[in-house]
N, CA, C, O and the ligand as a Tripos MOL2 file, in Angstrom:
@<TRIPOS>MOLECULE
protein
  313   311    79     0     0
PROTEIN
NO_CHARGES

@<TRIPOS>ATOM
      1 N          62.5990  107.0600  123.0210 N.3       1 MET1
      2 CA         63.5990  108.1110  122.8510 C.3       1 MET1
      3 C          62.9860  109.4820  123.0700 C.2       1 MET1
      4 O          61.8910  109.7680  122.5860 O.2       1 MET1
      5 N          63.6800  110.3080  123.7840 N.am      2 LYS2
      6 CA         63.1710  111.6450  124.0880 C.3       2 LYS2
      7 C          63.7020  112.6500  123.0730 C.2       2 LYS2
      8 O          64.9010  112.7400  122.8090 O.2       2 LYS2
      9 N          62.7610  113.3960  122.5200 N.am      3 ILE3
     10 CA         63.1290  114.4030  121.5230 C.3       3 ILE3
     11 C          63.2060  115.7700  122.1870 C.2       3 ILE3
     12 O          62.3200  116.1530  122.9520 O.2       3 ILE3
     13 N          64.2460  116.4810  121.8930 N.am      4 ASP4
     14 CA         64.3080  117.8740  122.2880 C.3       4 ASP4
     15 C          63.7030  118.6850  121.1510 C.2       4 ASP4
     16 O          64.3720  118.9880  120.1640 O.2       4 ASP4
     17 N          62.4320  119.0320  121.3020 N.am      5 SER5
     18 CA         61.7270  119.6780  120.1920 C.3       5 SER5
     19 C          62.3170  121.0500  119.8690 C.2       5 SER5
     20 O          62.0940  121.5810  118.7810 O.2       5 SER5
     21 N          63.0540  121.6150  120.7910 N.am      6 ASN6
     22 CA         63.6860  122.9160  120.5190 C.3       6 ASN6
     23 C          64.8230  122.8010  119.5200 C.2       6 ASN6
     24 O          65.1540  123.7590  118.8220 O.2       6 ASN6
     25 N          65.4220  121.6070  119.4600 N.am      7 SER7
     26 CA         66.5290  121.4410  118.5270 C.3       7 SER7
     27 C          66.0590  120.8840  117.1930 C.2       7 SER7
     28 O          66.8570  120.7240  116.2700 O.2       7 SER7
     29 N          64.7740  120.5890  117.0870 N.am      8 ALA8
     30 CA         64.2440  120.0570  115.8360 C.3       8 ALA8
     31 C          64.2040  121.1520  114.7770 C.2       8 ALA8
     32 O          63.8570  122.3000  115.0540 O.2       8 ALA8
     33 N          64.5630  120.7700  113.5740 N.am      9 ILE9
     34 CA         64.5930  121.7040  112.4630 C.3       9 ILE9
     35 C          63.2790  121.5860  111.7090 C.2       9 ILE9
     36 O          62.9190  120.5080  111.2350 O.2       9 ILE9
     37 N          62.5760  122.6810  111.6020 N.am     10 SER10
     38 CA         61.2770  122.6550  110.9450 C.3      10 SER10
     39 C          61.4430  122.6870  109.4290 C.2      10 SER10
     40 O          62.1030  123.5700  108.8810 O.2      10 SER10
     41 N          60.8290  121.7010  108.7580 N.am     11 VAL11
     42 CA         60.9210  121.6370  107.2970 C.3      11 VAL11
     43 C          59.5360  121.4260  106.6970 C.2      11 VAL11
     44 O          58.5920  121.0560  107.3940 O.2      11 VAL11
     45 N          59.4310  121.6690  105.3880 N.am     12 ASP12
     46 CA         58.1540  121.5310  104.6980 C.3      12 ASP12
     47 C          58.1040  120.3410  103.7620 C.2      12 ASP12
     48 O          57.0670  120.0800  103.1520 O.2      12 ASP12
     49 N          59.2110  119.6110  103.6340 N.am     13 SER13
     50 CA         59.2170  118.4260  102.7810 C.3      13 SER13
     51 C          60.4270  117.5590  103.1260 C.2      13 SER13
     52 O          61.3830  118.0110  103.7550 O.2      13 SER13
     53 N          60.3530  116.3060  102.6950 N.am     14 VAL14
     54 CA         61.4920  115.3990  102.9010 C.3      14 VAL14
     55 C          62.6980  115.8950  102.0980 C.2      14 VAL14
     56 O          63.8400  115.7920  102.5470 O.2      14 VAL14
     57 N          62.4280  116.4320  100.9070 N.am     15 GLU15
     58 CA         63.5140  116.9510  100.0720 C.3      15 GLU15
     59 C          64.2870  118.0350  100.8190 C.2      15 GLU15
     60 O          65.5060  118.1530  100.6940 O.2      15 GLU15
     61 N          63.5490  118.8200  101.5940 N.am     16 GLU16
     62 CA         64.1990  119.8890  102.3570 C.3      16 GLU16
     63 C          65.1410  119.3200  103.4180 C.2      16 GLU16
     64 O          66.1830  119.9060  103.7100 O.2      16 GLU16
     65 N          64.7640  118.1740  103.9920 N.am     17 GLU17
     66 CA         65.6410  117.5150  104.9630 C.3      17 GLU17
     67 C          66.9540  117.1190  104.3020 C.2      17 GLU17
     68 O          68.0370  117.3480  104.8400 O.2      17 GLU17
     69 N          66.8290  116.5130  103.1090 N.am     18 TYR18
     70 CA         68.0260  116.0550  102.3970 C.3      18 TYR18
     71 C          68.8950  117.2380  101.9900 C.2      18 TYR18
     72 O          70.1220  117.1860  102.0730 O.2      18 TYR18
     73 N          68.2300  118.3100  101.5470 N.am     19 ARG19
     74 CA         68.9760  119.5000  101.1530 C.3      19 ARG19
     75 C          69.7130  120.0800  102.3550 C.2      19 ARG19
     76 O          70.8340  120.5760  102.2400 O.2      19 ARG19
     77 N          69.0550  120.0060  103.5100 N.am     20 TYR20
     78 CA         69.6700  120.5430  104.7300 C.3      20 TYR20
     79 C          70.9710  119.8190  105.0670 C.2      20 TYR20
     80 O          71.9900  120.4580  105.3300 O.2      20 TYR20
     81 N          70.9370  118.4910  105.0580 N.am     21 ILE21
     82 CA         72.1530  117.7600  105.4420 C.3      21 ILE21
     83 C          73.2480  117.9050  104.3870 C.2      21 ILE21
     84 O          74.4320  117.7610  104.6890 O.2      21 ILE21
     85 N          72.8430  118.1910  103.1430 N.am     22 GLN22
     86 CA         73.8530  118.3630  102.0860 C.3      22 GLN22
     87 C          74.6480  119.6500  102.2490 C.2      22 GLN22
     88 O          75.7730  119.7590  101.7620 O.2      22 GLN22
     89 N          74.0600  120.6230  102.9340 N.am     23 GLN23
     90 CA         74.7600  121.9080  103.0560 C.3      23 GLN23
     91 C          75.4630  122.0470  104.4050 C.2      23 GLN23
     92 O          76.0460  123.0870  104.7110 O.2      23 GLN23
     93 N          75.3960  120.9790  105.2090 N.am     24 ILE24
     94 CA         76.0610  120.9990  106.5110 C.3      24 ILE24
     95 C          77.5330  120.6230  106.3560 C.2      24 ILE24
     96 O          77.8870  119.7210  105.5980 O.2      24 ILE24
     97 N          78.3750  121.3360  107.0930 N.am     25 SER25
     98 CA         79.7870  120.9710  107.1190 C.3      25 SER25
     99 C          80.0330  120.0100  108.2710 C.2      25 SER25
    100 O          79.4790  120.1780  109.3580 O.2      25 SER25
    101 N          80.8610  119.0080  108.0320 N.am     26 CYS26
    102 CA         81.2040  118.0420  109.0610 C.3      26 CYS26
    103 C          81.9220  118.7530  110.2080 C.2      26 CYS26
    104 O          82.8380  119.5420  109.9750 O.2      26 CYS26
    105 N          81.5030  118.4730  111.4570 N.am     27 VAL27
    106 CA         82.1230  119.1530  112.5980 C.3      27 VAL27
    107 C          83.5560  118.6770  112.8090 C.2      27 VAL27
    108 O          84.3780  119.3960  113.3760 O.2      27 VAL27
    109 N          83.8480  117.4780  112.3550 N.am     28 GLN28
    110 CA         85.1670  116.9110  112.6120 C.3      28 GLN28
    111 C          86.1930  117.2840  111.5430 C.2      28 GLN28
    112 O          87.2700  117.7840  111.8680 O.2      28 GLN28
    113 N          85.8690  117.0460  110.2770 N.am     29 CYS29
    114 CA         86.8470  117.3140  109.2160 C.3      29 CYS29
    115 C          86.5150  118.5890  108.4330 C.2      29 CYS29
    116 O          87.2740  119.0110  107.5610 O.2      29 CYS29
    117 N          85.3650  119.1960  108.7610 N.am     30 GLU30
    118 CA         84.9360  120.4630  108.1430 C.3      30 GLU30
    119 C          84.7230  120.3650  106.6430 C.2      30 GLU30
    120 O          84.6890  121.3820  105.9500 O.2      30 GLU30
    121 N          84.5800  119.1490  106.1390 N.am     31 SER31
    122 CA         84.3070  119.0320  104.7190 C.3      31 SER31
    123 C          82.8070  119.2090  104.4990 C.2      31 SER31
    124 O          81.9880  118.6270  105.2090 O.2      31 SER31
    125 N          82.4690  120.0130  103.5140 N.am     32 LYS32
    126 CA         81.0710  120.3650  103.2880 C.3      32 LYS32
    127 C          80.3900  119.3760  102.3390 C.2      32 LYS32
    128 O          80.9740  118.9480  101.3440 O.2      32 LYS32
    129 N          79.1560  119.0280  102.6650 N.am     33 GLY33
    130 CA         78.3860  118.1470  101.8150 C.3      33 GLY33
    131 C          78.8350  116.7010  101.8450 C.2      33 GLY33
    132 O          78.4890  115.9310  100.9490 O.2      33 GLY33
    133 N          79.5940  116.3180  102.8500 N.am     34 SER34
    134 CA         80.1280  114.9550  102.9100 C.3      34 SER34
    135 C          79.2380  114.0230  103.7240 C.2      34 SER34
    136 O          79.4880  112.8190  103.7850 O.2      34 SER34
    137 N          78.2010  114.5750  104.3490 N.am     35 LEU35
    138 CA         77.3350  113.7340  105.1780 C.3      35 LEU35
    139 C          76.4100  112.8950  104.3070 C.2      35 LEU35
    140 O          75.7230  113.4030  103.4200 O.2      35 LEU35
    141 N          76.4140  111.5910  104.5890 N.am     36 LYS36
    142 CA         75.5780  110.6690  103.8410 C.3      36 LYS36
    143 C          74.5320  110.0940  104.7900 C.2      36 LYS36
    144 O          74.8350  109.7360  105.9280 O.2      36 LYS36
    145 N          73.3020  110.0140  104.3030 N.am     37 LEU37
    146 CA         72.2220  109.4860  105.1310 C.3      37 LEU37
    147 C          72.3920  107.9850  105.3580 C.2      37 LEU37
    148 O          72.5080  107.2080  104.4100 O.2      37 LEU37
    149 N          72.4050  107.6010  106.6150 N.am     38 ASP38
    150 CA         72.5570  106.2010  107.0110 C.3      38 ASP38
    151 C          71.2090  105.5700  107.2800 C.2      38 ASP38
    152 O          70.8750  104.5060  106.7590 O.2      38 ASP38
    153 N          70.4480  106.2580  108.1090 N.am     39 LEU39
    154 CA         69.1860  105.7080  108.5770 C.3      39 LEU39
    155 C          68.1920  106.8310  108.8290 C.2      39 LEU39
    156 O          68.5160  107.8530  109.4330 O.2      39 LEU39
    157 N          66.9710  106.6120  108.3490 N.am     40 GLN40
    158 CA         65.9160  107.6020  108.5640 C.3      40 GLN40
    159 C          64.8180  106.9570  109.3980 C.2      40 GLN40
    160 O          64.2910  105.9080  109.0280 O.2      40 GLN40
    161 N          64.4700  107.5800  110.5220 N.am     41 SER41
    162 CA         63.4180  106.9950  111.3460 C.3      41 SER41
    163 C          62.3530  108.0190  111.6990 C.2      41 SER41
    164 O          62.6360  109.1910  111.9480 O.2      41 SER41
    165 N          61.1250  107.5360  111.7120 N.am     42 LEU42
    166 CA         59.9790  108.3670  112.0670 C.3      42 LEU42
    167 C          59.7070  108.1980  113.5580 C.2      42 LEU42
    168 O          59.5880  107.0780  114.0560 O.2      42 LEU42
    169 N          59.6120  109.3120  114.2550 N.am     43 ILE43
    170 CA         59.4300  109.2790  115.7000 C.3      43 ILE43
    171 C          58.2400  110.1640  116.0780 C.2      43 ILE43
    172 O          58.0620  111.2550  115.5370 O.2      43 ILE43
    173 N          57.4340  109.6740  117.0130 N.am     44 PHE44
    174 CA         56.3590  110.5090  117.5200 C.3      44 PHE44
    175 C          56.6590  110.9150  118.9570 C.2      44 PHE44
    176 O          56.9620  110.0790  119.8080 O.2      44 PHE44
    177 N          56.5680  112.1900  119.1990 N.am     45 GLU45
    178 CA         56.8080  112.7200  120.5380 C.3      45 GLU45
    179 C          55.6720  113.6880  120.8470 C.2      45 GLU45
    180 O          55.4710  114.6740  120.1390 O.2      45 GLU45
    181 N          54.9410  113.3960  121.8990 N.am     46 GLU46
    182 CA         53.7790  114.2170  122.2630 C.3      46 GLU46
    183 C          52.8770  114.4440  121.0500 C.2      46 GLU46
    184 O          52.4310  115.5610  120.7890 O.2      46 GLU46
    185 N          52.6160  113.3450  120.3060 N.am     47 ASN47
    186 CA         51.7210  113.3440  119.1540 C.3      47 ASN47
    187 C          52.2040  114.1730  117.9690 C.2      47 ASN47
    188 O          51.4470  114.4290  117.0330 O.2      47 ASN47
    189 N          53.4330  114.5800  118.0130 N.am     48 LYS48
    190 CA         53.9830  115.2990  116.8580 C.3      48 LYS48
    191 C          55.0130  114.4190  116.1520 C.2      48 LYS48
    192 O          55.8400  113.7680  116.7900 O.2      48 LYS48
    193 N          54.9410  114.4170  114.8180 N.am     49 PRO49
    194 CA         55.8710  113.5630  114.0580 C.3      49 PRO49
    195 C          57.2250  114.2400  113.8290 C.2      49 PRO49
    196 O          57.3090  115.4230  113.5000 O.2      49 PRO49
    197 N          58.2620  113.4560  114.0130 N.am     50 TYR50
    198 CA         59.6260  113.9370  113.7530 C.3      50 TYR50
    199 C          60.3390  112.9140  112.8990 C.2      50 TYR50
    200 O          60.0890  111.7120  112.9950 O.2      50 TYR50
    201 N          61.2250  113.4080  112.0680 N.am     51 ASP51
    202 CA         62.0950  112.5460  111.2950 C.3      51 ASP51
    203 C          63.4940  112.6420  111.8970 C.2      51 ASP51
    204 O          64.0330  113.7300  112.1020 O.2      51 ASP51
    205 N          64.0660  111.4660  112.1750 N.am     52 LYS52
    206 CA         65.4410  111.4690  112.6770 C.3      52 LYS52
    207 C          66.3370  110.9310  111.5710 C.2      52 LYS52
    208 O          66.1330  109.8240  111.0730 O.2      52 LYS52
    209 N          67.3210  111.7190  111.1980 N.am     53 LEU53
    210 CA         68.2540  111.3180  110.1570 C.3      53 LEU53
    211 C          69.6240  111.0750  110.7750 C.2      53 LEU53
    212 O          70.2820  111.9960  111.2580 O.2      53 LEU53
    213 N          70.0320  109.8150  110.7470 N.am     54 ASP54
    214 CA         71.3790  109.4750  111.2170 C.3      54 ASP54
    215 C          72.3050  109.5060  110.0140 C.2      54 ASP54
    216 O          72.1220  108.7720  109.0430 O.2      54 ASP54
    217 N          73.2930  110.3660  110.1030 N.am     55 CYS55
    218 CA         74.1990  110.5610  108.9790 C.3      55 CYS55
    219 C          75.6350  110.2390  109.3630 C.2      55 CYS55
    220 O          76.0170  110.2640  110.5330 O.2      55 CYS55
    221 N          76.4060  109.9400  108.3410 N.am     56 GLN56
    222 CA         77.8200  109.6810  108.5570 C.3      56 GLN56
    223 C          78.6250  110.4170  107.4940 C.2      56 GLN56
    224 O          78.2610  110.4460  106.3190 O.2      56 GLN56
    225 N          79.7330  111.0130  107.9430 N.am     57 CYS57
    226 CA         80.6060  111.7260  107.0200 C.3      57 CYS57
    227 C          81.3750  110.7080  106.1750 C.2      57 CYS57
    228 O          82.0130  109.7970  106.7020 O.2      57 CYS57
    229 N          81.3000  110.8820  104.8530 N.am     58 GLN58
    230 CA         81.9890  109.9480  103.9580 C.3      58 GLN58
    231 C          83.4740  110.2110  103.9170 C.2      58 GLN58
    232 O          84.2480  109.3900  103.4270 O.2      58 GLN58
    233 N          83.8650  111.3430  104.4260 N.am     59 ASN59
    234 CA         85.2710  111.7390  104.4060 C.3      59 ASN59
    235 C          86.0290  111.2010  105.6150 C.2      59 ASN59
    236 O          87.1090  110.6280  105.4710 O.2      59 ASN59
    237 N          85.4520  111.3900  106.8300 N.am     60 CYS60
    238 CA         86.1880  111.0130  108.0430 C.3      60 CYS60
    239 C          85.4520  109.9910  108.9010 C.2      60 CYS60
    240 O          86.0170  109.4770  109.8660 O.2      60 CYS60
    241 N          84.2000  109.6890  108.5650 N.am     61 GLY61
    242 CA         83.4540  108.6770  109.3190 C.3      61 GLY61
    243 C          82.7140  109.1900  110.5370 C.2      61 GLY61
    244 O          82.0760  108.4070  111.2410 O.2      61 GLY61
    245 N          82.7820  110.4870  110.8020 N.am     62 ALA62
    246 CA         82.0740  111.0530  111.9520 C.3      62 ALA62
    247 C          80.5680  110.9110  111.7730 C.2      62 ALA62
    248 O          80.0400  111.0790  110.6740 O.2      62 ALA62
    249 N          79.8810  110.5950  112.8800 N.am     63 LYS63
    250 CA         78.4390  110.4150  112.8070 C.3      63 LYS63
    251 C          77.7200  111.6170  113.3850 C.2      63 LYS63
    252 O          78.1630  112.2280  114.3580 O.2      63 LYS63
    253 N          76.5940  111.9420  112.7580 N.am     64 LYS64
    254 CA         75.7920  113.0420  113.2610 C.3      64 LYS64
    255 C          74.3310  112.7650  112.9960 C.2      64 LYS64
    256 O          73.9620  112.2550  111.9390 O.2      64 LYS64
    257 N          73.4900  113.1110  113.9810 N.am     65 SER65
    258 CA         72.0560  112.9080  113.8290 C.3      65 SER65
    259 C          71.3420  114.2510  113.8070 C.2      65 SER65
    260 O          71.7310  115.2050  114.4800 O.2      65 SER65
    261 N          70.2840  114.2880  113.0100 N.am     66 PHE66
    262 CA         69.4640  115.4950  112.9260 C.3      66 PHE66
    263 C          68.0190  115.1310  113.2040 C.2      66 PHE66
    264 O          67.5430  114.0670  112.8080 O.2      66 PHE66
    265 N          67.3350  116.0240  113.8840 N.am     67 ILE67
    266 CA         65.9100  115.8450  114.1330 C.3      67 ILE67
    267 C          65.1530  116.9250  113.3680 C.2      67 ILE67
    268 O          65.4320  118.1170  113.4970 O.2      67 ILE67
    269 N          64.1830  116.4730  112.5650 N.am     68 PHE68
    270 CA         63.3760  117.4170  111.8110 C.3      68 PHE68
    271 C          61.9320  117.3600  112.2830 C.2      68 PHE68
    272 O          61.3670  116.2870  112.4950 O.2      68 PHE68
    273 N          61.3610  118.5260  112.4380 N.am     69 ASP69
    274 CA         59.9430  118.6330  112.7590 C.3      69 ASP69
    275 C          59.1780  118.5840  111.4410 C.2      69 ASP69
    276 O          59.2510  119.5130  110.6370 O.2      69 ASP69
    277 N          58.4320  117.4780  111.2240 N.am     70 ILE70
    278 CA         57.7500  117.3040  109.9340 C.3      70 ILE70
    279 C          56.2490  117.4780  110.0510 C.2      70 ILE70
    280 O          55.5000  117.0630  109.1670 O.2      70 ILE70
    281 N          55.8000  118.0990  111.1560 N.am     71 SER71
    282 CA         54.3480  118.2550  111.3580 C.3      71 SER71
    283 C          53.7180  119.1750  110.3150 C.2      71 SER71
    284 O          52.5010  119.1600  110.1250 O.2      71 SER71
    285 N          54.5570  119.9860  109.6300 N.am     72 ASN72
    286 CA         54.0290  120.8800  108.5920 C.3      72 ASN72
    287 C          53.4400  120.1210  107.4120 C.2      72 ASN72
    288 O          52.4880  120.5790  106.7810 O.2      72 ASN72
    289 N          54.0080  118.9640  107.1210 N.am     73 PHE73
    290 CA         53.5410  118.2570  105.9210 C.3      73 PHE73
    291 C          53.1620  116.8070  106.1730 C.2      73 PHE73
    292 O          52.5840  116.1650  105.2960 O.2      73 PHE73
    293 N          53.4730  116.2770  107.3480 N.am     74 PHE74
    294 CA         53.1900  114.8710  107.5990 C.3      74 PHE74
    295 C          51.6880  114.6060  107.5180 C.2      74 PHE74
    296 O          50.8810  115.3330  108.0970 O.2      74 PHE74
    297 N          51.3320  113.5490  106.7880 N.am     75 GLY75
    298 CA         49.9290  113.1870  106.6670 C.3      75 GLY75
    299 C          49.2300  113.8610  105.5120 C.2      75 GLY75
    300 O          48.1110  113.4950  105.1520 O.2      75 GLY75
    301 N          49.8980  114.8620  104.9240 N.am     76 LYS76
    302 CA         49.2680  115.5890  103.8230 C.3      76 LYS76
    303 C          49.6780  115.0360  102.4670 C.2      76 LYS76
    304 O          48.9640  115.1900  101.4760 O.2      76 LYS76
    305 N          50.8440  114.3880  102.4370 N.am     77 LEU77
    306 CA         51.3690  113.9340  101.1510 C.3      77 LEU77
    307 C          51.1610  112.4430  100.9350 C.2      77 LEU77
    308 O          51.3750  111.9380   99.8330 O.2      77 LEU77
    309 N          50.7500  111.7410  101.9710 N.am     78 PHE78
    310 CA         50.6680  110.2920  101.8520 C.3      78 PHE78
    311 C          49.2270  109.8200  101.7960 C.2      78 PHE78
    312 O          48.9750  108.6190  101.6950 O.2      78 PHE78
    313 ZN         84.0400  114.4920  108.3460 Zn       79 ZN79
@<TRIPOS>BOND
     1     1     2 1
     2     2     3 1
     3     3     4 2
     4     3     5 am
     5     5     6 1
     6     6     7 1
     7     7     8 2
     8     7     9 am
     9     9    10 1
    10    10    11 1
    11    11    12 2
    12    11    13 am
    13    13    14 1
    14    14    15 1
    15    15    16 2
    16    15    17 am
    17    17    18 1
    18    18    19 1
    19    19    20 2
    20    19    21 am
    21    21    22 1
    22    22    23 1
    23    23    24 2
    24    23    25 am
    25    25    26 1
    26    26    27 1
    27    27    28 2
    28    27    29 am
    29    29    30 1
    30    30    31 1
    31    31    32 2
    32    31    33 am
    33    33    34 1
    34    34    35 1
    35    35    36 2
    36    35    37 am
    37    37    38 1
    38    38    39 1
    39    39    40 2
    40    39    41 am
    41    41    42 1
    42    42    43 1
    43    43    44 2
    44    43    45 am
    45    45    46 1
    46    46    47 1
    47    47    48 2
    48    47    49 am
    49    49    50 1
    50    50    51 1
    51    51    52 2
    52    51    53 am
    53    53    54 1
    54    54    55 1
    55    55    56 2
    56    55    57 am
    57    57    58 1
    58    58    59 1
    59    59    60 2
    60    59    61 am
    61    61    62 1
    62    62    63 1
    63    63    64 2
    64    63    65 am
    65    65    66 1
    66    66    67 1
    67    67    68 2
    68    67    69 am
    69    69    70 1
    70    70    71 1
    71    71    72 2
    72    71    73 am
    73    73    74 1
    74    74    75 1
    75    75    76 2
    76    75    77 am
    77    77    78 1
    78    78    79 1
    79    79    80 2
    80    79    81 am
    81    81    82 1
    82    82    83 1
    83    83    84 2
    84    83    85 am
    85    85    86 1
    86    86    87 1
    87    87    88 2
    88    87    89 am
    89    89    90 1
    90    90    91 1
    91    91    92 2
    92    91    93 am
    93    93    94 1
    94    94    95 1
    95    95    96 2
    96    95    97 am
    97    97    98 1
    98    98    99 1
    99    99   100 2
   100    99   101 am
   101   101   102 1
   102   102   103 1
   103   103   104 2
   104   103   105 am
   105   105   106 1
   106   106   107 1
   107   107   108 2
   108   107   109 am
   109   109   110 1
   110   110   111 1
   111   111   112 2
   112   111   113 am
   113   113   114 1
   114   114   115 1
   115   115   116 2
   116   115   117 am
   117   117   118 1
   118   118   119 1
   119   119   120 2
   120   119   121 am
   121   121   122 1
   122   122   123 1
   123   123   124 2
   124   123   125 am
   125   125   126 1
   126   126   127 1
   127   127   128 2
   128   127   129 am
   129   129   130 1
   130   130   131 1
   131   131   132 2
   132   131   133 am
   133   133   134 1
   134   134   135 1
   135   135   136 2
   136   135   137 am
   137   137   138 1
   138   138   139 1
   139   139   140 2
   140   139   141 am
   141   141   142 1
   142   142   143 1
   143   143   144 2
   144   143   145 am
   145   145   146 1
   146   146   147 1
   147   147   148 2
   148   147   149 am
   149   149   150 1
   150   150   151 1
   151   151   152 2
   152   151   153 am
   153   153   154 1
   154   154   155 1
   155   155   156 2
   156   155   157 am
   157   157   158 1
   158   158   159 1
   159   159   160 2
   160   159   161 am
   161   161   162 1
   162   162   163 1
   163   163   164 2
   164   163   165 am
   165   165   166 1
   166   166   167 1
   167   167   168 2
   168   167   169 am
   169   169   170 1
   170   170   171 1
   171   171   172 2
   172   171   173 am
   173   173   174 1
   174   174   175 1
   175   175   176 2
   176   175   177 am
   177   177   178 1
   178   178   179 1
   179   179   180 2
   180   179   181 am
   181   181   182 1
   182   182   183 1
   183   183   184 2
   184   183   185 am
   185   185   186 1
   186   186   187 1
   187   187   188 2
   188   187   189 am
   189   189   190 1
   190   190   191 1
   191   191   192 2
   192   191   193 am
   193   193   194 1
   194   194   195 1
   195   195   196 2
   196   195   197 am
   197   197   198 1
   198   198   199 1
   199   199   200 2
   200   199   201 am
   201   201   202 1
   202   202   203 1
   203   203   204 2
   204   203   205 am
   205   205   206 1
   206   206   207 1
   207   207   208 2
   208   207   209 am
   209   209   210 1
   210   210   211 1
   211   211   212 2
   212   211   213 am
   213   213   214 1
   214   214   215 1
   215   215   216 2
   216   215   217 am
   217   217   218 1
   218   218   219 1
   219   219   220 2
   220   219   221 am
   221   221   222 1
   222   222   223 1
   223   223   224 2
   224   223   225 am
   225   225   226 1
   226   226   227 1
   227   227   228 2
   228   227   229 am
   229   229   230 1
   230   230   231 1
   231   231   232 2
   232   231   233 am
   233   233   234 1
   234   234   235 1
   235   235   236 2
   236   235   237 am
   237   237   238 1
   238   238   239 1
   239   239   240 2
   240   239   241 am
   241   241   242 1
   242   242   243 1
   243   243   244 2
   244   243   245 am
   245   245   246 1
   246   246   247 1
   247   247   248 2
   248   247   249 am
   249   249   250 1
   250   250   251 1
   251   251   252 2
   252   251   253 am
   253   253   254 1
   254   254   255 1
   255   255   256 2
   256   255   257 am
   257   257   258 1
   258   258   259 1
   259   259   260 2
   260   259   261 am
   261   261   262 1
   262   262   263 1
   263   263   264 2
   264   263   265 am
   265   265   266 1
   266   266   267 1
   267   267   268 2
   268   267   269 am
   269   269   270 1
   270   270   271 1
   271   271   272 2
   272   271   273 am
   273   273   274 1
   274   274   275 1
   275   275   276 2
   276   275   277 am
   277   277   278 1
   278   278   279 1
   279   279   280 2
   280   279   281 am
   281   281   282 1
   282   282   283 1
   283   283   284 2
   284   283   285 am
   285   285   286 1
   286   286   287 1
   287   287   288 2
   288   287   289 am
   289   289   290 1
   290   290   291 1
   291   291   292 2
   292   291   293 am
   293   293   294 1
   294   294   295 1
   295   295   296 2
   296   295   297 am
   297   297   298 1
   298   298   299 1
   299   299   300 2
   300   299   301 am
   301   301   302 1
   302   302   303 1
   303   303   304 2
   304   303   305 am
   305   305   306 1
   306   306   307 1
   307   307   308 2
   308   307   309 am
   309   309   310 1
   310   310   311 1
   311   311   312 2
@<TRIPOS>SUBSTRUCTURE
     1 MET1         2 RESIDUE 1 A MET
     2 LYS2         6 RESIDUE 1 A LYS
     3 ILE3        10 RESIDUE 1 A ILE
     4 ASP4        14 RESIDUE 1 A ASP
     5 SER5        18 RESIDUE 1 A SER
     6 ASN6        22 RESIDUE 1 A ASN
     7 SER7        26 RESIDUE 1 A SER
     8 ALA8        30 RESIDUE 1 A ALA
     9 ILE9        34 RESIDUE 1 A ILE
    10 SER10       38 RESIDUE 1 A SER
    11 VAL11       42 RESIDUE 1 A VAL
    12 ASP12       46 RESIDUE 1 A ASP
    13 SER13       50 RESIDUE 1 A SER
    14 VAL14       54 RESIDUE 1 A VAL
    15 GLU15       58 RESIDUE 1 A GLU
    16 GLU16       62 RESIDUE 1 A GLU
    17 GLU17       66 RESIDUE 1 A GLU
    18 TYR18       70 RESIDUE 1 A TYR
    19 ARG19       74 RESIDUE 1 A ARG
    20 TYR20       78 RESIDUE 1 A TYR
    21 ILE21       82 RESIDUE 1 A ILE
    22 GLN22       86 RESIDUE 1 A GLN
    23 GLN23       90 RESIDUE 1 A GLN
    24 ILE24       94 RESIDUE 1 A ILE
    25 SER25       98 RESIDUE 1 A SER
    26 CYS26      102 RESIDUE 1 A CYS
    27 VAL27      106 RESIDUE 1 A VAL
    28 GLN28      110 RESIDUE 1 A GLN
    29 CYS29      114 RESIDUE 1 A CYS
    30 GLU30      118 RESIDUE 1 A GLU
    31 SER31      122 RESIDUE 1 A SER
    32 LYS32      126 RESIDUE 1 A LYS
    33 GLY33      130 RESIDUE 1 A GLY
    34 SER34      134 RESIDUE 1 A SER
    35 LEU35      138 RESIDUE 1 A LEU
    36 LYS36      142 RESIDUE 1 A LYS
    37 LEU37      146 RESIDUE 1 A LEU
    38 ASP38      150 RESIDUE 1 A ASP
    39 LEU39      154 RESIDUE 1 A LEU
    40 GLN40      158 RESIDUE 1 A GLN
    41 SER41      162 RESIDUE 1 A SER
    42 LEU42      166 RESIDUE 1 A LEU
    43 ILE43      170 RESIDUE 1 A ILE
    44 PHE44      174 RESIDUE 1 A PHE
    45 GLU45      178 RESIDUE 1 A GLU
    46 GLU46      182 RESIDUE 1 A GLU
    47 ASN47      186 RESIDUE 1 A ASN
    48 LYS48      190 RESIDUE 1 A LYS
    49 PRO49      194 RESIDUE 1 A PRO
    50 TYR50      198 RESIDUE 1 A TYR
    51 ASP51      202 RESIDUE 1 A ASP
    52 LYS52      206 RESIDUE 1 A LYS
    53 LEU53      210 RESIDUE 1 A LEU
    54 ASP54      214 RESIDUE 1 A ASP
    55 CYS55      218 RESIDUE 1 A CYS
    56 GLN56      222 RESIDUE 1 A GLN
    57 CYS57      226 RESIDUE 1 A CYS
    58 GLN58      230 RESIDUE 1 A GLN
    59 ASN59      234 RESIDUE 1 A ASN
    60 CYS60      238 RESIDUE 1 A CYS
    61 GLY61      242 RESIDUE 1 A GLY
    62 ALA62      246 RESIDUE 1 A ALA
    63 LYS63      250 RESIDUE 1 A LYS
    64 LYS64      254 RESIDUE 1 A LYS
    65 SER65      258 RESIDUE 1 A SER
    66 PHE66      262 RESIDUE 1 A PHE
    67 ILE67      266 RESIDUE 1 A ILE
    68 PHE68      270 RESIDUE 1 A PHE
    69 ASP69      274 RESIDUE 1 A ASP
    70 ILE70      278 RESIDUE 1 A ILE
    71 SER71      282 RESIDUE 1 A SER
    72 ASN72      286 RESIDUE 1 A ASN
    73 PHE73      290 RESIDUE 1 A PHE
    74 PHE74      294 RESIDUE 1 A PHE
    75 GLY75      298 RESIDUE 1 A GLY
    76 LYS76      302 RESIDUE 1 A LYS
    77 LEU77      306 RESIDUE 1 A LEU
    78 PHE78      310 RESIDUE 1 A PHE
    79 ZN79       313 GROUP 0 **** ****
């Protein structure tokens, strides 16, 4: 899978990723905080670690994926 590193959201912790998706409004039904994490996957692109969060809106079922740049903390906490 090809990552567009420009669209990756830089975070300093996994908690920050979760907080990020909680404050996102659904593009389809515009309900805020309705996105629920479905699947979390670790991806390496050009030796940089990324977290991909596949989310689904609990209100309308719309799916949305987010890419986070986790190179700030990956390998430091584990
Ligand atoms: Zn929705």
